[in-house]
Each structure stands twice: as structure tokens, then as C-alpha cells.
C-alpha positions in Angstrom: -9.8 13.8 -17.2 -13.1 11.9 -16.9 -14.0 9.5 -14.1 -16.6 6.8 -14.3 -17.6 3.9 -12.0 -19.5 0.6 -12.0 -20.5 -1.1 -8.8 -21.4 -4.8 -8.8 -23.7 -6.2 -6.1 -22.5 -9.3 -4.3 -24.6 -12.1 -2.8 -22.5 -12.1 0.4 -21.1 -9.6 2.9 -17.3 -9.2 2.1 -14.7 -9.3 4.9 -12.4 -7.0 3.0 -12.8 -4.5 0.2 -9.6 -5.0 -1.8 -8.6 -1.8 -3.8 -6.3 -2.3 -6.8 -5.2 0.6 -9.0 -4.0 -0.7 -12.4 -2.4 1.2 -15.3 -2.4 -0.8 -18.5 -0.9 -3.8 -16.5 -3.4 -6.5 -17.4 -1.1 -9.5 -17.2 -0.2 -8.7 -13.6 -3.8 -7.7 -12.6 -5.1 -11.0 -14.0 -2.5 -12.9 -12.0 -3.3 -11.0 -8.8 -7.1 -11.5 -9.1 -6.6 -15.2 -9.8 -4.5 -15.6 -6.7 -7.1 -13.7 -4.6 -9.7 -16.2 -5.7 -7.5 -19.2 -5.3 -5.7 -18.4 -2.1 -8.1 -16.3 0.1 -9.8 -18.1 3.0 -12.7 -15.6 3.1 -14.9 -13.9 0.6 -14.0 -10.4 -0.4 -15.0 -7.5 -2.6 -12.5 -6.6 -5.4 -12.5 -3.0 -6.6 -10.2 -2.1 -9.4 -9.3 1.4 -10.5 -8.6 1.3 -14.3 -6.1 3.9 -15.3 -6.7 4.4 -19.1 -7.2 0.7 -19.7 -5.7 0.8 -23.2 -4.6 -2.9 -22.9 -8.1 -4.3 -22.5 -8.2 -4.0 -18.7 -11.7 -2.6 -18.6 -13.1 -5.2 -20.9 -11.5 -8.0 -18.8 -12.8 -6.5 -15.5 -16.3 -6.3 -16.9 -16.2 -9.9 -18.1 -15.5 -11.1 -14.6 -18.9 -10.2 -13.4 -18.0 -9.8 -9.7 -15.5 -6.9 -9.8 -16.6 -3.3 -9.1 -14.4 -0.7 -10.8 -13.7 3.0 -11.3 -12.0 4.3 -14.4 -10.1 7.5 -15.4 -9.7 8.4 -19.0 -6.0 9.2 -18.4 -3.5 8.0 -15.8 -4.7 9.5 -12.6 -2.0 8.0 -10.4 -2.4 5.9 -7.2 -3.9 8.7 -5.0 -6.9 9.3 -7.2 -7.0 5.6 -8.0 -7.3 4.4 -4.4 -9.6 7.3 -3.3 -12.0 6.7 -6.2 -12.1 2.9 -5.6 -12.6 3.4 -1.9 -16.0 5.0 -2.5 -17.3 1.7 -3.9 -16.2 -0.2 -0.8 -18.8 -2.4 1.0 -16.7 -3.9 3.8 -15.6 -2.4 7.1 -12.0 -2.9 6.2 -10.0 -1.7 3.2 -7.1 -3.6 1.8 -4.6 -1.7 -0.4 -2.6 -3.8 -2.8 -0.5 -3.3 -6.0 -1.5 -5.0 -9.2 1.9 -6.7 -9.5 1.5 -9.0 -6.5 0.5 -12.6 -6.0 -1.1 -13.4 -2.6 -0.1 -16.5 -0.7 -2.6 -19.0 0.8 -4.4 -17.7 3.9 -2.9 -14.2 3.5 -6.3 -12.8 4.6 -6.7 -15.2 7.5 -3.5 -14.0 9.3 -4.5 -10.3 8.8 -8.0 -10.9 10.1 -6.7 -12.8 13.1 -4.6 -9.8 14.0 -7.6 -7.5 13.5 -9.7 -9.6 15.9 -7.1 -8.8 18.6 -7.4 -5.1 18.3 -9.0 -3.2 21.3 -9.9 -0.1 19.2 -10.1 1.0 15.6 -6.9 3.0 15.4 -4.5 0.6 13.7 -2.7 -0.1 10.4 -1.6 -3.6 9.5 0.4 -4.9 6.6 1.3 -8.3 5.0 4.9 -9.1 4.1 6.3 -9.0 0.6 8.6 -11.6 -0.9 10.9 -10.2 -3.6 13.5 -11.5 -6.0 16.0 -8.9 -5.1 17.4 -7.0 -2.1 16.9 -3.3 -2.0 17.7 -3.0 1.7 14.1 -3.0 2.9 14.1 -4.7 6.3 10.4 -5.3 6.1 10.8 -7.6 3.0 11.8 -11.3 2.5 14.5 -10.8 -0.1 16.4 -12.6 -2.8 13.6 -15.2 -3.5 13.3 -15.0 -7.3 10.4 -17.0 -8.8 10.0 -14.8 -11.9 9.7 -11.2 -12.9 6.5 -11.6 -15.0 3.4 -13.8 -14.6 4.3 -15.6 -17.8 7.5 -16.9 -16.1 6.2 -17.2 -12.5 7.2 -20.6 -11.1 4.0 -20.9 -9.0 4.4 -24.5 -8.0 7.9 -24.0 -6.6 6.8 -20.8 -4.9 3.8 -22.4 -3.2 6.0 -25.3 -2.0 8.6 -23.0 -0.4 7.2 -19.6 0.5 6.1 -20.6 4.0 9.6 -21.8 4.9 11.2 -18.4 4.8 11.8 -17.1 8.4 10.2 -13.7 9.1 9.1 -12.2 12.4 6.3 -9.7 12.7 7.8 -6.3 12.1 7.2 -2.7 13.1 6.0 0.2 10.9 3.4 -1.2 8.5 3.1 1.2 5.4 3.9 -1.5 2.8 1.2 -3.3 0.7 -0.9 -5.3 1.2 -2.1 -3.0 3.9 -5.4 -3.1 5.8 -7.2 -0.6 8.0 -10.7 0.4 8.9 -12.7 2.0 6.1 -13.9 4.8 8.3 -10.3 5.7 9.3 -9.2 6.0 5.6 -12.1 8.4 5.0 -11.6 10.3 8.3 -8.1 11.3 7.3 -9.2 12.2 3.7 -7.6 9.2 2.0 -4.4 9.7 0.0 -3.3 13.3 -0.6 -3.8 14.1 -4.3 -1.1 16.8 -4.3 1.4 13.9 -4.4 0.2 13.0 -7.9 1.2 10.6 -9.5 2.0 9.1 -6.1 5.6 9.3 -4.9 5.7 9.7 -1.1 1.9 9.5 -0.9 2.4 6.5 1.4 4.7 8.2 3.9 2.3 11.1 3.8 -0.6 8.8 4.6 1.2 7.2 7.5 1.9 10.6 9.1 -1.7 11.6 8.6 -2.7 8.4 10.5 -0.2 9.3 13.2 -1.8 12.7 13.7 -5.2 11.0 13.8 -4.0 9.0 16.7 -2.9 5.7 15.2 0.0 4.1 17.1 -0.4 0.5 16.1 1.6 -0.1 12.9 2.3 -3.8 12.5 3.6 -6.0 9.7 2.5 -9.7 9.8 5.2 -12.1 9.0 2.9 -15.0 8.1 0.7 -13.0 5.7 2.7 -13.1 2.5 2.6 -11.9 -1.1 5.0 -12.3 -3.9 6.0 -9.0 -5.4 6.9 -9.0 -9.1 7.9 -5.3 -8.9 6.8 -4.4 -12.4 8.2 -0.8 -12.1 5.2 0.9 -13.7 6.5 4.2 -12.1 9.2 4.3 -14.7 6.5 5.2 -17.2 5.5 8.5 -15.5 7.1 11.8 -14.7 7.8 11.4 -11.0 6.7 14.1 -8.5 9.4 15.4 -6.1 7.6 13.7 -3.1 10.6 13.9 -0.8 10.5 17.7 -1.1 6.7 17.9 -0.9 6.8 15.8 2.3 9.3 17.9 4.1 7.6 21.2 3.1 4.2 19.9 4.3 5.2 18.3 7.6 8.4 20.2 8.6 10.4 17.0 9.0 11.8 14.4 6.6 10.1 11.1 5.9 13.4 9.4 7.1 13.1 11.1 10.5 9.4 10.1 10.7 10.1 6.5 9.8 13.1 6.0 12.1 12.0 7.9 15.1 8.2 7.6 15.1 7.3 4.4 13.2 10.6 2.6 13.9 10.0 0.8 10.6 11.5 -2.6 9.9 12.4 -3.4 13.5 11.0 -6.5 15.2 7.4 -5.7 16.3 7.5 -3.5 19.4 3.8 -3.1 20.2 1.9 0.2 20.5 4.3 3.0 19.6 5.1 5.6 22.2 5.7 9.3 21.4 9.4 9.6 20.3 11.8 10.6 23.0 12.9 14.2 22.5 16.6 13.5 23.0 19.5 15.4 21.5 19.7 13.2 18.4 16.1 13.7 17.5 16.2 17.4 18.2 19.3 17.7 15.9 17.5 15.7 13.2 14.5 18.0 13.4 16.7 21.1 13.3 18.4 19.8 10.2 15.0 19.1 8.6 13.9 22.6 9.4 17.0 24.0 7.7 16.1 21.8 4.7 12.6 23.3 4.7 14.0 26.8 4.7 16.3 26.0 1.8 13.6 24.4 -0.3 11.1 27.1 0.3 13.5 30.0 -0.2 12.4 32.1 -3.3 14.7 32.1 -6.2 16.2 35.5 -7.2 15.7 35.8 -11.0 16.7 39.5 -11.2 
């Protein structure tokens, strides 16, 4: 696999460096970039990682004139994609976003207002997704269908209604769009490439941040994006991220999310260390049993 990069100079200092991996998904990428230009209050740097680019993605990105990009000759997944793109970042803050999203007006204003309130640099902050279906994710505004593809997106109706949906700030972060200090991303080594092509790389990243000392994981209810959910992961052979996570960390991602990040609950502030009660001790013991079962060698005699 071959990697290349092209960095474009900007006549301003960007507030965010926005990283976007894209795998032959030009229609969605074009929609996202157009929304960033239309609906952002501040000036940002856009950095795209072009996975293959067989659909003309690279040519389109080049033609924009103000987008830096990295490229892999084959699909390198989201871990390599975000990591490669992050090396071209110019801003103090990185934003991670999927190419199948449309950002709402002032999405960046609400994130930056939250950042301005931070007393240190150990935090992870997310915007809130609006989706046309309900998959049980408490962090998402659900069942608001404005189209599954940019060609059918009812932008006018969406823009007139999106701000009316009630949503409190929520606990846990980890969903895109997500922003954190650039140096923190580099300090923890970015996304872990052993999770290629990317399943469970986000939970792994969250626990790496936890071990680094991050305790402020907040989702901002007013910073919103529409998520088309293009399901590009259906095109790849998925890694067994659930097993990889538990073997690496000695506990399940479910235990981490529920007992450490308390994901999806109304925002609780800075997270404390989890209480080592009977329930948590039992969950950890069950997780340890799972680790032993998954790591037990297979007898092929």
C-alpha cells in the first residue's frame, strides 16, 4: 500500500483542522464539504484522507484548491486515514467527522464555546447526530428522516426544523463530530492501527484517553449534524473489534462505557473513578473469564 500527501497553505489561521476519511464516497463527501463551507461560523482547515479514490474523489479534492489531503492506494481504513490526515493539521484542535454527514449552522460555534470554558487540555467533546432511524443510541436524535442520500436530502425542510428537536447535553462523547486538542491525539498515538479496518477503534481510543487522564467527555446538544449513515463498512471484511478490545484492555467495551464514561446519560460533569461495588467487580470478573476463553489456545491434535 502506498501513501502520498498534499498540503495546501491557507491565508488564515484555522480554528479547527477537520479530518475526513473517505472511501469512494464522493457524493457524500461533496455534501459534507459544502455544508462545512455554508454552515460554519469560523474558518477551518479541511483535510481529507482519500482511500483509493476510484470514483474521482482525488480529482475533486484537488480542484477545490483549499483542501489538504492524504491518499492511500488501497483502502487503509479509518485508523490509518485519521492518523495520516492528522499529520497535515495546522490548528490546535482536531475535529473527526465521517464523510456521510451534513453539519448544521453554527455547529462549530457551540463546540468552540464549550472549549473556551475548559480549565485544562484534557477533554473530549462531541456534537450530536440526527438520524432517520432509531438504533437505541441515547446520544442521538432519532427518527428524523430527511433522506438517505444527498440526492434526496430535503435540505430546506431540515434547516427549518433541526433546531426544534429537544436534546440536552449528554455524557460520554466518542461519537462524531468529535473535537479534542491536537497534541492529546498525538500524545496517545492516535487511533490504534491493529483495529484495521476500524471496528472498535473508537472505544479503544476513548479508553486510551481515559488512561491519559481525560475525564471530561461531553456531547453538546446544540452542535448538530445530520447523519445519512451510508454504511460503507458493509463493503469491507470487518475485524473482530469486540474481541480485540477485551483482549487488549481486560474488560469489555460495554463495561467501560457504562461504568466509566456513563455514555448517553444527561451530562454529569467531570467523571469520577468508577465505584468498585459488587456489580462492577462482578462485571470485571465476567470480562476476565471472557478474556481467558478468547485467549485459550485451540487444541488441533
